[in-house]
C-alpha positions as CSV (number, residue, x, y, z in Angstrom):
1,M,143.9,104.8,101.0
2,T,141.6,103.7,103.7
3,T,137.8,103.9,103.7
4,Y,137.9,106.5,106.4
5,T,140.1,108.7,104.2
6,I,137.7,108.3,101.3
7,T,134.7,109.1,103.5
8,V,136.4,112.2,104.9
9,L,137.3,113.3,101.3
10,G,133.8,112.7,100.1
11,F,132.3,114.9,102.9
12,A,134.9,117.6,102.3
13,A,134.0,117.6,98.6
14,L,130.3,117.9,99.5
15,A,131.0,120.8,101.8
16,I,133.2,122.6,99.2
17,G,130.4,122.1,96.7
18,V,127.8,123.6,99.0
19,V,130.0,126.6,99.7
20,V,130.7,127.1,96.0
21,L,126.9,126.9,95.2
22,E,126.1,129.4,98.0
23,L,128.8,131.8,96.8
24,L,127.5,131.5,93.3
25,A,123.9,132.2,94.4
26,R,124.9,135.3,96.4
27,L,127.5,136.8,94.1
28,R,125.9,136.0,90.7
29,P,122.1,136.1,91.2
30,E,121.6,136.3,87.4
31,V,122.7,132.6,87.1
32,G,119.5,131.5,88.9
33,V,121.0,129.3,91.6
34,P,118.9,129.4,94.7
35,S,120.6,130.1,98.0
36,A,120.5,127.7,101.0
37,G,117.9,129.9,102.7
38,E,115.7,129.8,99.7
39,C,116.0,126.0,99.4
40,L,115.1,125.6,103.1
41,G,112.2,128.0,102.8
42,Y,110.9,126.0,99.9
43,L,111.3,122.8,101.9
44,M,109.6,124.2,105.0
45,R,106.4,125.0,103.1
46,T,104.9,121.5,103.5
47,R,104.7,119.1,106.4
48,A,106.7,116.5,104.5
49,G,109.5,119.0,103.9
50,R,109.6,120.0,107.6
51,V,109.9,116.3,108.5
52,L,112.7,115.9,106.0
53,V,114.6,118.9,107.4
54,L,114.1,117.5,110.9
55,L,115.4,114.1,109.9
56,G,118.4,115.7,108.2
57,W,119.3,117.7,111.4
58,W,118.8,114.5,113.4
59,W,121.1,112.6,111.1
60,T,123.7,115.3,111.3
61,G,123.6,115.5,115.1
62,W,123.7,111.8,115.5
63,H,126.7,111.3,113.2
64,F,128.8,114.3,114.0
65,F,127.9,115.5,117.5
66,A,127.0,112.3,119.4
67,R,130.6,111.0,119.6
């Protein structure tokens, strides 16, 4: 197994985990898992949070869309 395959599998596992958490947040609100929108809303309340969100989008664009 190459490092490329491991990296792709790692990102796929992260994406599946995010989808599962979002579905859990929307379909079973009594569990108390916040949705992605609630997490982003919490982060965007402060300047540091807005900078972190901006850097996250920059990193995503640089690594996935610049090639």
